[in-house]
N, CA, C and O atoms as CSV, one atom per row, in Angstrom:
chain,resi,resn,atom,element,x,y,z
A,1,MET,N,N,98.222,86.223,118.333
A,1,MET,CA,C,99.139,86.859,117.295
A,1,MET,C,C,99.971,88.196,117.951
A,1,MET,O,O,99.447,89.098,118.604
A,2,SER,N,N,101.137,88.096,117.665
A,2,SER,CA,C,101.880,89.689,117.994
A,2,SER,C,C,102.311,90.360,116.907
A,2,SER,O,O,102.310,89.811,115.805
A,3,MET,N,N,102.826,91.917,117.119
A,3,MET,CA,C,102.707,92.460,116.483
A,3,MET,C,C,104.458,92.385,116.404
A,3,MET,O,O,105.181,91.867,117.256
A,4,LEU,N,N,104.896,93.052,115.141
A,4,LEU,CA,C,106.106,93.258,115.099
A,4,LEU,C,C,106.719,93.536,115.496
A,4,LEU,O,O,106.528,92.710,116.389
A,5,GLY,N,N,108.088,94.393,116.058
A,5,GLY,CA,C,108.528,95.491,116.694
A,5,GLY,C,C,109.010,96.688,115.117
A,5,GLY,O,O,108.733,97.867,114.897
A,6,LYS,N,N,109.597,95.935,114.533
A,6,LYS,CA,C,110.348,96.419,112.918
A,6,LYS,C,C,109.459,95.668,111.594
A,6,LYS,O,O,109.824,94.549,111.234
A,7,GLN,N,N,108.398,96.276,110.967
A,7,GLN,CA,C,107.803,95.154,110.044
A,7,GLN,C,C,108.916,95.292,108.761
A,7,GLN,O,O,109.511,96.178,108.147
A,8,MET,N,N,108.811,94.070,108.773
A,8,MET,CA,C,109.650,93.381,107.882
A,8,MET,C,C,109.271,93.416,106.161
A,8,MET,O,O,108.100,93.185,105.857
A,9,GLN,N,N,110.002,93.627,105.357
A,9,GLN,CA,C,109.712,92.948,103.947
A,9,GLN,C,C,110.550,93.077,102.779
A,9,GLN,O,O,111.624,93.652,102.604
A,10,PHE,N,N,109.651,92.270,101.872
A,10,PHE,CA,C,110.723,92.096,100.426
A,10,PHE,C,C,109.970,92.065,99.045
A,10,PHE,O,O,108.937,91.396,99.010
A,11,SER,N,N,110.286,92.573,98.156
A,11,SER,CA,C,109.729,92.965,96.953
A,11,SER,C,C,110.469,92.199,95.470
A,11,SER,O,O,111.587,91.939,95.026
A,12,TRP,N,N,109.222,92.078,95.141
A,12,TRP,CA,C,109.983,90.843,93.928
A,12,TRP,C,C,109.278,91.177,92.208
A,12,TRP,O,O,108.137,91.232,91.749
A,13,PRO,N,N,110.651,91.341,91.655
A,13,PRO,CA,C,109.669,91.791,90.075
A,13,PRO,C,C,108.912,90.762,89.877
A,13,PRO,O,O,108.953,89.711,90.517
A,14,ILE,N,N,107.842,91.159,88.542
A,14,ILE,CA,C,107.355,90.354,88.640
A,14,ILE,C,C,106.902,90.905,86.071
A,14,ILE,O,O,106.710,92.047,85.652
A,15,THR,N,N,106.912,89.919,85.401
A,15,THR,CA,C,106.457,90.395,84.009
A,15,THR,C,C,104.910,89.924,83.869
A,15,THR,O,O,104.539,88.818,84.263
A,16,ILE,N,N,103.907,91.026,83.173
A,16,ILE,CA,C,102.503,89.769,82.990
A,16,ILE,C,C,102.612,89.126,81.532
A,16,ILE,O,O,102.470,89.856,80.551
A,17,TYR,N,N,102.786,88.182,81.432
A,17,TYR,CA,C,102.848,87.412,80.534
A,17,TYR,C,C,101.518,87.223,80.120
A,17,TYR,O,O,100.426,87.324,80.679
A,18,TYR,N,N,102.063,86.793,78.510
A,18,TYR,CA,C,100.267,86.564,77.886
A,18,TYR,C,C,99.106,85.304,78.804
A,18,TYR,O,O,97.881,85.182,78.827
A,19,GLU,N,N,100.352,84.475,79.528
A,19,GLU,CA,C,99.280,83.365,80.241
A,19,GLU,C,C,98.714,84.184,81.541
A,19,GLU,O,O,97.940,83.554,82.262
A,20,ASP,N,N,98.962,85.244,81.828
A,20,ASP,CA,C,98.282,85.359,82.874
A,20,ASP,C,C,96.937,86.460,82.845
A,20,ASP,O,O,96.234,87.013,83.692
A,21,THR,N,N,97.029,86.424,81.305
A,21,THR,CA,C,95.935,87.060,81.610
A,21,THR,C,C,94.524,86.469,80.631
A,21,THR,O,O,94.654,85.453,79.948
A,22,ASP,N,N,93.158,87.269,80.674
A,22,ASP,CA,C,92.611,86.780,79.986
A,22,ASP,C,C,92.156,87.485,78.633
A,22,ASP,O,O,92.666,88.542,78.260
A,23,ALA,N,N,91.110,86.789,77.894
A,23,ALA,CA,C,90.998,87.122,76.137
A,23,ALA,C,C,90.791,88.665,76.338
A,23,ALA,O,O,89.941,88.927,75.488
A,24,GLY,N,N,91.018,89.527,76.821
A,24,GLY,CA,C,91.232,90.708,77.064
A,24,GLY,C,C,92.578,91.833,77.445
A,24,GLY,O,O,92.779,93.046,77.396
A,25,GLY,N,N,93.294,90.624,77.833
A,25,GLY,CA,C,94.669,91.343,77.923
A,25,GLY,C,C,95.110,91.044,79.599
A,25,GLY,O,O,96.273,90.763,79.888
A,26,ILE,N,N,94.000,91.148,80.661
A,26,ILE,CA,C,94.098,91.601,82.397
A,26,ILE,C,C,94.520,90.731,83.216
A,26,ILE,O,O,94.149,89.565,83.083
A,27,VAL,N,N,95.028,90.948,83.818
A,27,VAL,CA,C,95.211,89.702,84.962
A,27,VAL,C,C,93.996,89.250,85.298
A,27,VAL,O,O,93.309,89.939,86.052
A,28,TYR,N,N,93.501,87.994,84.794
A,28,TYR,CA,C,93.164,87.091,85.640
A,28,TYR,C,C,92.782,86.974,87.121
A,28,TYR,O,O,93.676,87.058,87.963
A,29,HIS,N,N,91.577,86.795,87.469
A,29,HIS,CA,C,91.600,87.189,89.313
A,29,HIS,C,C,92.586,86.328,89.853
A,29,HIS,O,O,93.428,86.926,90.523
A,30,ALA,N,N,92.812,84.431,89.712
A,30,ALA,CA,C,93.148,83.994,90.294
A,30,ALA,C,C,94.845,84.510,89.883
A,30,ALA,O,O,95.360,84.780,90.968
A,31,ASN,N,N,95.376,84.629,89.302
A,31,ASN,CA,C,96.767,84.597,88.911
A,31,ASN,C,C,97.413,85.358,90.070
A,31,ASN,O,O,98.581,85.117,90.374
A,32,TYR,N,N,96.513,86.489,90.886
A,32,TYR,CA,C,96.927,87.656,92.114
A,32,TYR,C,C,97.460,87.020,92.566
A,32,TYR,O,O,98.677,87.207,92.595
A,33,LEU,N,N,96.811,85.718,93.287
A,33,LEU,CA,C,97.322,84.940,93.661
A,33,LEU,C,C,98.646,84.221,93.828
A,33,LEU,O,O,99.213,83.919,94.878
A,34,LYS,N,N,98.956,84.047,92.792
A,34,LYS,CA,C,100.095,83.337,92.260
A,34,LYS,C,C,100.805,84.143,92.400
A,34,LYS,O,O,101.658,83.781,93.210
A,35,PHE,N,N,101.063,85.672,91.853
A,35,PHE,CA,C,101.946,85.917,91.767
A,35,PHE,C,C,102.519,86.067,93.509
A,35,PHE,O,O,103.712,86.287,93.724
A,36,PHE,N,N,101.644,85.938,94.516
A,36,PHE,CA,C,101.705,86.625,95.922
A,36,PHE,C,C,102.400,85.372,96.491
A,36,PHE,O,O,102.749,85.242,97.665
A,37,GLU,N,N,102.546,84.519,95.561
A,37,GLU,CA,C,102.096,82.530,96.654
A,37,GLU,C,C,104.312,82.549,96.220
A,37,GLU,O,O,105.237,82.293,96.991
A,38,ARG,N,N,104.358,83.032,94.465
A,38,ARG,CA,C,105.513,83.227,94.218
A,38,ARG,C,C,106.210,83.621,95.149
A,38,ARG,O,O,106.853,82.811,95.817
A,39,ALA,N,N,106.245,85.226,95.455
A,39,ALA,CA,C,106.915,86.563,96.038
A,39,ALA,C,C,107.088,86.088,97.428
A,39,ALA,O,O,108.191,86.219,97.959
A,40,ARG,N,N,105.575,85.262,98.409
A,40,ARG,CA,C,106.863,84.692,99.721
A,40,ARG,C,C,107.800,83.427,99.741
A,40,ARG,O,O,108.629,83.205,100.623
A,41,SER,N,N,107.502,82.455,98.410
A,41,SER,CA,C,108.288,82.041,98.271
A,41,SER,C,C,109.682,81.724,97.877
A,41,SER,O,O,110.348,80.716,98.114
A,42,GLU,N,N,110.020,82.967,97.126
A,42,GLU,CA,C,111.016,83.939,97.007
A,42,GLU,C,C,112.057,84.261,98.147
A,42,GLU,O,O,113.288,84.283,98.166
A,43,TRP,N,N,110.884,84.550,99.280
A,43,TRP,CA,C,111.525,85.502,99.990
A,43,TRP,C,C,112.242,84.602,100.674
A,43,TRP,O,O,113.471,84.651,100.721
A,44,LEU,N,N,111.393,83.524,101.379
A,44,LEU,CA,C,112.447,82.193,102.078
A,44,LEU,C,C,113.381,81.569,101.422
A,44,LEU,O,O,114.302,81.114,102.100
A,45,THR,N,N,113.406,81.411,100.250
A,45,THR,CA,C,115.146,81.515,99.014
A,45,THR,C,C,115.299,82.539,100.053
A,45,THR,O,O,115.255,82.197,101.235
A,46,HIS,N,N,115.495,83.916,99.677
A,46,HIS,CA,C,116.425,85.062,99.641
A,46,HIS,C,C,116.927,85.013,101.724
A,46,HIS,O,O,118.097,85.215,102.047
A,47,LEU,N,N,116.029,84.779,102.613
A,47,LEU,CA,C,116.411,84.450,103.997
A,47,LEU,C,C,117.776,82.583,103.892
A,47,LEU,O,O,118.809,82.144,104.399
A,48,GLY,N,N,116.430,82.117,102.606
A,48,GLY,CA,C,117.909,80.863,102.728
A,48,GLY,C,C,117.619,79.792,103.311
A,48,GLY,O,O,118.331,78.955,103.866
A,49,ILE,N,N,115.974,79.895,103.077
A,49,ILE,CA,C,115.019,78.529,103.738
A,49,ILE,C,C,114.992,78.047,102.761
A,49,ILE,O,O,114.561,78.612,101.756
A,50,ASN,N,N,115.681,76.251,102.800
A,50,ASN,CA,C,115.506,75.722,101.589
A,50,ASN,C,C,113.651,74.698,101.922
A,50,ASN,O,O,113.347,73.850,102.762
A,51,GLN,N,N,113.061,75.182,101.092
A,51,GLN,CA,C,111.776,74.468,100.668
A,51,GLN,C,C,111.475,73.448,100.579
A,51,GLN,O,O,110.325,73.069,100.800
A,52,SER,N,N,112.107,72.955,100.346
A,52,SER,CA,C,112.134,70.658,100.454
A,52,SER,C,C,112.793,70.669,101.424
A,52,SER,O,O,112.271,69.958,102.283
A,53,LYS,N,N,114.297,71.416,101.962
A,53,LYS,CA,C,114.444,70.688,103.487
A,53,LYS,C,C,113.463,70.592,104.490
A,53,LYS,O,O,113.399,69.657,105.288
A,54,LEU,N,N,112.659,71.604,104.451
A,54,LEU,CA,C,111.295,72.065,105.276
A,54,LEU,C,C,110.412,70.195,104.754
A,54,LEU,O,O,110.211,69.245,105.511
A,55,LEU,N,N,110.143,70.286,103.487
A,55,LEU,CA,C,109.284,69.336,103.577
A,55,LEU,C,C,109.731,67.580,103.920
A,55,LEU,O,O,108.983,66.618,104.097
A,56,ALA,N,N,111.595,67.676,103.922
A,56,ALA,CA,C,112.001,66.085,104.341
A,56,ALA,C,C,111.670,66.196,106.023
A,56,ALA,O,O,111.877,65.328,106.872
A,57,ALA,N,N,111.300,67.060,106.140
A,57,ALA,CA,C,111.377,67.108,107.794
A,57,ALA,C,C,110.328,67.433,108.269
A,57,ALA,O,O,110.146,67.926,109.383
A,58,LYS,N,N,108.785,66.940,106.667
A,58,LYS,CA,C,107.941,66.602,107.443
A,58,LYS,C,C,107.183,67.800,107.935
A,58,LYS,O,O,106.218,67.715,108.695
A,59,LEU,N,N,107.842,69.316,107.293
A,59,LEU,CA,C,106.788,70.550,107.873
A,59,LEU,C,C,105.968,71.329,106.620
A,59,LEU,O,O,106.327,70.848,105.545
A,60,GLY,N,N,105.153,72.200,106.490
A,60,GLY,CA,C,104.977,72.947,105.326
A,60,GLY,C,C,103.926,73.285,106.180
A,60,GLY,O,O,103.274,72.924,107.160
A,61,PHE,N,N,104.161,74.633,104.869
A,61,PHE,CA,C,103.119,75.915,105.017
A,61,PHE,C,C,102.333,75.765,104.613
A,61,PHE,O,O,102.423,74.846,103.799
A,62,VAL,N,N,101.322,76.217,104.686
A,62,VAL,CA,C,99.587,76.259,103.554
A,62,VAL,C,C,99.148,77.661,104.211
A,62,VAL,O,O,99.408,78.198,105.288
A,63,VAL,N,N,98.374,78.019,103.103
A,63,VAL,CA,C,97.034,78.970,103.607
A,63,VAL,C,C,96.196,78.666,104.190
A,63,VAL,O,O,95.556,77.669,103.855
A,64,THR,N,N,95.880,79.368,105.245
A,64,THR,CA,C,94.493,79.165,105.994
A,64,THR,C,C,93.271,80.279,105.246
A,64,THR,O,O,92.052,80.137,105.155
A,65,LYS,N,N,94.193,81.436,104.766
A,65,LYS,CA,C,92.603,83.008,104.336
A,65,LYS,C,C,93.487,83.262,103.668
A,65,LYS,O,O,94.696,83.215,103.895
A,66,ALA,N,N,92.489,83.779,102.097
A,66,ALA,CA,C,93.560,84.879,101.653
A,66,ALA,C,C,92.209,86.460,101.095
A,66,ALA,O,O,91.116,86.389,100.534
A,67,GLU,N,N,92.883,87.482,101.521
A,67,GLU,CA,C,91.269,88.421,101.381
A,67,GLU,C,C,91.872,89.015,100.189
A,67,GLU,O,O,92.848,89.581,100.680
A,68,LEU,N,N,91.900,89.206,99.137
A,68,LEU,CA,C,92.190,90.215,97.986
A,68,LEU,C,C,91.586,91.032,97.656
A,68,LEU,O,O,90.620,90.610,97.020
A,69,ASP,N,N,91.624,92.592,97.777
A,69,ASP,CA,C,91.163,93.794,96.745
A,69,ASP,C,C,92.188,94.234,95.669
A,69,ASP,O,O,93.343,94.660,95.661
A,70,PHE,N,N,91.068,93.882,94.618
A,70,PHE,CA,C,91.241,94.402,93.679
A,70,PHE,C,C,90.874,95.667,93.435
A,70,PHE,O,O,89.784,96.126,93.775
A,71,VAL,N,N,91.961,96.440,92.700
A,71,VAL,CA,C,92.270,98.209,92.472
A,71,VAL,C,C,92.042,98.809,91.667
A,71,VAL,O,O,91.466,99.885,91.506
A,72,LYS,N,N,92.734,97.768,90.789
A,72,LYS,CA,C,93.241,98.429,89.251
A,72,LYS,C,C,93.470,96.614,88.353
A,72,LYS,O,O,93.726,95.492,88.788
A,73,GLY,N,N,93.248,97.088,87.199
A,73,GLY,CA,C,93.596,95.667,86.505
A,73,GLY,C,C,94.860,95.646,85.630
A,73,GLY,O,O,94.890,95.795,84.409
A,74,ALA,N,N,95.698,95.476,86.297
A,74,ALA,CA,C,97.580,94.622,85.551
A,74,ALA,C,C,97.173,93.826,83.766
A,74,ALA,O,O,96.680,92.801,83.296
A,75,GLN,N,N,97.712,94.980,83.369
A,75,GLN,CA,C,97.931,94.292,81.837
A,75,GLN,C,C,98.578,93.485,80.742
A,75,GLN,O,O,98.581,94.137,79.698
A,76,LEU,N,N,98.877,92.836,80.672
A,76,LEU,CA,C,99.377,92.372,79.304
A,76,LEU,C,C,101.340,93.171,79.586
A,76,LEU,O,O,101.632,94.359,79.727
A,77,GLU,N,N,101.920,92.419,79.578
A,77,GLU,CA,C,103.942,93.293,79.160
A,77,GLU,C,C,104.151,93.945,80.652
A,77,GLU,O,O,105.131,93.475,81.230
A,78,GLN,N,N,103.660,94.611,81.146
A,78,GLN,CA,C,104.284,95.274,82.487
A,78,GLN,C,C,104.619,94.751,82.944
A,78,GLN,O,O,104.181,93.621,83.159
A,79,LYS,N,N,105.689,95.268,83.425
A,79,LYS,CA,C,106.654,95.155,84.512
A,79,LYS,C,C,106.212,95.946,85.852
A,79,LYS,O,O,105.855,97.124,85.820
A,80,LEU,N,N,106.278,95.123,87.110
A,80,LEU,CA,C,105.373,95.376,87.974
A,80,LEU,C,C,106.405,94.455,88.891
A,80,LEU,O,O,107.151,93.639,88.349
A,81,LYS,N,N,106.373,94.741,90.926
A,81,LYS,CA,C,106.833,94.465,91.746
A,81,LYS,C,C,105.327,94.003,92.298
A,81,LYS,O,O,104.250,94.488,91.951
A,82,VAL,N,N,105.660,92.458,93.676
A,82,VAL,CA,C,104.246,92.424,94.934
A,82,VAL,C,C,106.148,92.896,95.406
A,82,VAL,O,O,107.306,92.621,95.093
A,83,VAL,N,N,105.300,93.809,96.396
A,83,VAL,CA,C,105.407,93.994,98.173
A,83,VAL,C,C,105.618,93.518,99.232
A,83,VAL,O,O,105.652,94.432,100.056
A,84,THR,N,N,105.789,92.537,99.701
A,84,THR,CA,C,105.723,91.716,100.831
A,84,THR,C,C,105.772,92.261,102.043
A,84,THR,O,O,106.381,93.331,102.022
A,85,LYS,N,N,105.410,91.981,102.996
A,85,LYS,CA,C,105.236,92.594,104.696
A,85,LYS,C,C,104.911,91.427,105.439
A,85,LYS,O,O,104.157,90.497,105.152
A,86,LEU,N,N,105.711,91.668,106.592
A,86,LEU,CA,C,104.871,90.319,107.265
A,86,LEU,C,C,104.058,90.960,108.443
A,86,LEU,O,O,104.857,91.167,109.356
A,87,GLU,N,N,103.221,91.225,108.675
A,87,GLU,CA,C,102.208,92.551,109.701
A,87,GLU,C,C,102.276,91.509,111.093
A,87,GLU,O,O,101.958,92.078,112.138
A,88,LYS,N,N,102.598,90.272,111.197
A,88,LYS,CA,C,101.887,90.068,111.997
A,88,LYS,C,C,103.052,88.000,112.458
A,88,LYS,O,O,103.763,87.353,111.689
A,89,ALA,N,N,102.837,87.830,113.317
A,89,ALA,CA,C,103.608,86.363,113.284
A,89,ALA,C,C,103.414,85.570,114.731
A,89,ALA,O,O,103.671,86.127,115.799
A,90,ALA,N,N,102.974,84.330,114.650
A,90,ALA,CA,C,102.575,83.564,116.432
A,90,ALA,C,C,103.574,82.476,115.707
A,90,ALA,O,O,104.422,82.492,114.814
A,91,ARG,N,N,102.961,81.487,116.642
A,91,ARG,CA,C,103.396,80.429,117.324
A,91,ARG,C,C,103.526,79.263,116.056
A,91,ARG,O,O,104.353,78.365,115.898
A,92,ALA,N,N,102.680,79.559,115.466
A,92,ALA,CA,C,102.387,78.411,114.642
A,92,ALA,C,C,101.150,78.822,113.581
A,92,ALA,O,O,100.034,78.322,113.437
A,93,SER,N,N,101.837,79.982,112.874
A,93,SER,CA,C,101.187,80.647,111.558
A,93,SER,C,C,101.522,82.725,111.875
A,93,SER,O,O,101.494,83.334,112.944
A,94,LEU,N,N,101.879,83.402,110.065
A,94,LEU,CA,C,102.206,84.683,109.944
A,94,LEU,C,C,101.041,85.304,109.691
A,94,LEU,O,O,99.957,85.061,110.223
A,95,LEU,N,N,101.290,86.134,108.846
A,95,LEU,CA,C,99.750,87.018,108.753
A,95,LEU,C,C,100.956,87.516,107.613
A,95,LEU,O,O,102.081,87.590,108.107
A,96,PHE,N,N,100.867,87.804,106.398
A,96,PHE,CA,C,101.523,88.249,105.122
A,96,PHE,C,C,100.321,89.481,104.311
A,96,PHE,O,O,99.302,89.172,103.693
A,97,VAL,N,N,100.744,90.608,104.516
A,97,VAL,CA,C,100.756,91.761,103.796
A,97,VAL,C,C,100.931,91.968,102.438
A,97,VAL,O,O,101.721,92.911,102.387
A,98,GLN,N,N,100.629,91.605,101.206
A,98,GLN,CA,C,100.887,91.500,100.018
A,98,GLN,C,C,100.227,92.698,99.397
A,98,GLN,O,O,99.166,93.239,99.708
A,99,GLU,N,N,101.305,93.068,98.210
A,99,GLU,CA,C,100.392,94.277,97.019
A,99,GLU,C,C,101.367,94.611,95.908
A,99,GLU,O,O,102.546,94.914,95.726
A,100,LEU,N,N,100.268,94.397,95.287
A,100,LEU,CA,C,101.258,94.407,93.613
A,100,LEU,C,C,101.494,95.301,92.955
A,100,LEU,O,O,101.297,94.992,91.780
A,101,GLN,N,N,101.927,96.604,93.096
A,101,GLN,CA,C,102.913,98.163,92.088
A,101,GLN,C,C,103.629,98.030,90.955
A,101,GLN,O,O,104.332,97.105,90.549
A,102,ASP,N,N,103.396,98.930,90.567
A,102,ASP,CA,C,104.608,99.659,89.534
A,102,ASP,C,C,105.505,100.602,90.141
A,102,ASP,O,O,105.628,100.679,91.363
A,103,ASP,N,N,105.998,101.167,89.504
A,103,ASP,CA,C,107.426,100.791,89.925
A,103,ASP,C,C,106.976,103.011,90.938
A,103,ASP,O,O,107.650,103.567,91.805
A,104,THR,N,N,105.581,103.567,90.195
A,104,THR,CA,C,105.741,104.733,90.495
A,104,THR,C,C,105.341,105.010,92.728
A,104,THR,O,O,105.163,105.922,93.535
A,105,GLY,N,N,105.428,103.127,92.660
A,105,GLY,CA,C,104.010,102.967,93.356
A,105,GLY,C,C,102.234,102.905,93.641
A,105,GLY,O,O,101.431,102.861,94.573
A,106,ALA,N,N,102.275,102.930,92.378
A,106,ALA,CA,C,100.302,102.585,92.305
A,106,ALA,C,C,100.160,100.877,92.595
A,106,ALA,O,O,101.006,99.986,92.524
A,107,LEU,N,N,98.977,100.853,92.885
A,107,LEU,CA,C,98.667,99.796,93.835
A,107,LEU,C,C,97.308,98.892,92.103
A,107,LEU,O,O,96.441,99.397,91.390
A,108,TYR,N,N,97.986,97.277,92.218
A,108,TYR,CA,C,97.026,97.110,91.675
A,108,TYR,C,C,95.900,96.446,92.774
A,108,TYR,O,O,94.795,96.864,93.120
A,109,CYS,N,N,96.814,94.992,93.248
A,109,CYS,CA,C,95.918,94.034,94.434
A,109,CYS,C,C,96.787,94.162,95.438
A,109,CYS,O,O,97.993,93.973,95.596
A,110,GLN,N,N,95.502,94.683,96.350
A,110,GLN,CA,C,96.441,94.199,97.779
A,110,GLN,C,C,95.897,92.258,98.484
A,110,GLN,O,O,94.833,91.672,98.286
A,111,GLY,N,N,96.743,91.932,99.030
A,111,GLY,CA,C,96.425,90.636,99.433
A,111,GLY,C,C,96.496,90.854,101.505
A,111,GLY,O,O,97.537,91.231,102.044
A,112,LYS,N,N,95.567,90.619,102.095
A,112,LYS,CA,C,95.896,89.713,103.068
A,112,LYS,C,C,96.048,88.045,103.790
A,112,LYS,O,O,95.114,87.503,104.381
A,113,ILE,N,N,97.336,87.450,103.600
A,113,ILE,CA,C,97.620,85.915,103.409
A,113,ILE,C,C,98.037,85.295,104.926
A,113,ILE,O,O,99.099,85.244,105.546
A,114,LYS,N,N,96.963,84.948,105.142
A,114,LYS,CA,C,97.389,84.429,106.213
A,114,LYS,C,C,98.288,82.631,106.555
A,114,LYS,O,O,97.494,81.835,107.056
A,115,VAL,N,N,98.958,82.360,106.449
A,115,VAL,CA,C,99.947,81.259,106.298
A,115,VAL,C,C,99.747,80.542,107.879
A,115,VAL,O,O,99.592,81.117,108.957
A,116,ALA,N,N,99.822,78.841,107.526
A,116,ALA,CA,C,100.018,78.163,108.847
A,116,ALA,C,C,101.223,77.462,108.910
A,116,ALA,O,O,101.994,77.905,108.059
A,117,CYS,N,N,101.573,76.807,109.380
A,117,CYS,CA,C,102.526,75.516,109.663
A,117,CYS,C,C,102.463,74.429,110.183
A,117,CYS,O,O,102.677,74.164,111.366
A,118,ILE,N,N,102.142,73.675,109.276
A,118,ILE,CA,C,101.414,72.293,109.829
A,118,ILE,C,C,102.578,70.943,109.113
A,118,ILE,O,O,103.189,70.930,108.044
A,119,ASP,N,N,102.525,70.030,110.121
A,119,ASP,CA,C,103.490,68.333,110.013
A,119,ASP,C,C,102.225,67.651,109.208
A,119,ASP,O,O,101.046,67.344,109.387
A,120,MET,N,N,103.106,67.623,108.346
A,120,MET,CA,C,103.226,66.690,107.190
A,120,MET,C,C,102.214,66.073,106.804
A,120,MET,O,O,101.275,66.117,106.009
A,121,GLU,N,N,102.982,65.097,108.122
A,121,GLU,CA,C,101.672,63.883,108.140
A,121,GLU,C,C,100.667,64.153,108.950
A,121,GLU,O,O,99.610,63.612,108.628
A,122,SER,N,N,100.643,65.000,110.166
A,122,SER,CA,C,99.080,64.770,110.934
A,122,SER,C,C,98.239,66.164,110.167
A,122,SER,O,O,97.117,66.547,110.501
A,123,MET,N,N,98.730,66.517,109.542
A,123,MET,CA,C,98.046,67.800,108.318
A,123,MET,C,C,97.753,68.530,109.310
A,123,MET,O,O,96.970,69.328,108.796
A,124,ARG,N,N,97.910,69.018,111.187
A,124,ARG,CA,C,97.863,69.636,111.632
A,124,ARG,C,C,98.585,71.232,112.000
A,124,ARG,O,O,99.405,71.321,111.087
A,125,PRO,N,N,98.668,72.033,112.519
A,125,PRO,CA,C,99.371,73.078,112.769
A,125,PRO,C,C,100.366,72.762,113.684
A,125,PRO,O,O,99.958,72.355,114.772
A,126,CYS,N,N,101.516,72.840,113.531
A,126,CYS,CA,C,102.735,73.033,114.480
A,126,CYS,C,C,103.333,74.146,114.797
A,126,CYS,O,O,102.907,75.011,114.033
A,127,ALA,N,N,104.425,74.766,115.836
A,127,ALA,CA,C,104.998,75.328,115.899
A,127,ALA,C,C,106.515,75.780,114.866
A,127,ALA,O,O,107.578,75.164,114.947
A,128,ILE,N,N,106.336,76.649,114.193
A,128,ILE,CA,C,107.618,77.626,113.437
A,128,ILE,C,C,108.868,77.279,113.720
A,128,ILE,O,O,109.681,77.964,114.341
A,129,PRO,N,N,109.046,76.107,113.223
A,129,PRO,CA,C,110.661,76.637,113.736
A,129,PRO,C,C,111.661,77.617,114.215
A,129,PRO,O,O,112.610,77.487,113.441
A,130,LYS,N,N,111.832,78.163,114.737
A,130,LYS,CA,C,112.588,78.871,116.074
A,130,LYS,C,C,113.616,80.450,114.799
A,130,LYS,O,O,113.664,81.674,114.686
A,131,GLU,N,N,114.336,78.883,114.031
A,131,GLU,CA,C,115.206,79.757,112.882
A,131,GLU,C,C,114.567,80.009,112.054
A,131,GLU,O,O,115.267,79.707,111.088
A,132,ILE,N,N,113.178,80.575,111.483
A,132,ILE,CA,C,112.651,80.531,110.795
A,132,ILE,C,C,112.270,82.168,110.839
A,132,ILE,O,O,112.703,83.137,110.215
A,133,LEU,N,N,111.145,81.987,111.989
A,133,LEU,CA,C,111.183,83.005,113.166
A,133,LEU,C,C,111.537,83.795,113.181
A,133,LEU,O,O,110.748,84.671,112.825
A,134,LYS,N,N,112.873,84.256,113.546
A,134,LYS,CA,C,114.349,84.581,113.599
A,134,LYS,C,C,115.020,85.306,112.136
A,134,LYS,O,O,115.881,86.183,112.058
A,135,GLU,N,N,114.428,84.732,111.255
A,135,GLU,CA,C,114.835,85.277,110.155
A,135,GLU,C,C,113.493,86.560,109.514
A,135,GLU,O,O,113.677,87.743,109.228
A,136,PHE,N,N,112.491,85.935,109.473
A,136,PHE,CA,C,111.697,86.935,109.307
A,136,PHE,C,C,111.410,88.190,110.064
A,136,PHE,O,O,111.006,89.231,109.546
A,137,THR,N,N,111.626,88.023,111.196
A,137,THR,CA,C,111.155,88.954,112.247
A,137,THR,C,C,113.151,90.128,113.333
A,137,THR,O,O,113.323,90.816,114.339
A,138,CYS,N,N,114.164,89.501,111.982
A,138,CYS,CA,C,115.002,89.912,112.200
A,138,CYS,C,C,115.438,90.648,111.136
A,138,CYS,O,O,115.839,91.799,111.305
A,139,GLY,N,N,115.420,90.304,110.424
A,139,GLY,CA,C,116.121,90.383,108.908
A,139,GLY,C,C,116.784,89.236,108.465
A,139,GLY,O,O,116.727,88.130,109.002
A,140,SER,N,N,117.521,89.593,107.299
A,140,SER,CA,C,119.071,88.632,106.719
A,140,SER,C,C,120.779,89.427,106.575
A,140,SER,O,O,121.742,88.760,106.196
């Protein structure tokens, strides 16, 4: 994997809803992955990358590794943001660092998420289209 010359990032706001929490009003641990997934998807949309077109072209992105550090429990009705940074880009994979933060920058959860580009027919890794890599590494 190669390090990027300049680190690209994207921020996406979220609100903690009742459905996101456990009986104590704290975000259920698995939901942090959902927040991170939505932020990555929103970044693709922001960059003008249409996931439906990728699927029609038989290309998809799958999570191959996820590491989460739970720092502080997010609570019902909080307004937070997911900050997503592309840490590394390789021929067929991307490594993201994602953080759930409040407006002061206080950290609730941090994750390192590796995604691979796959051929949806063979379900095998394939090269990330150059136009997508360009959007991530050069910005929009």
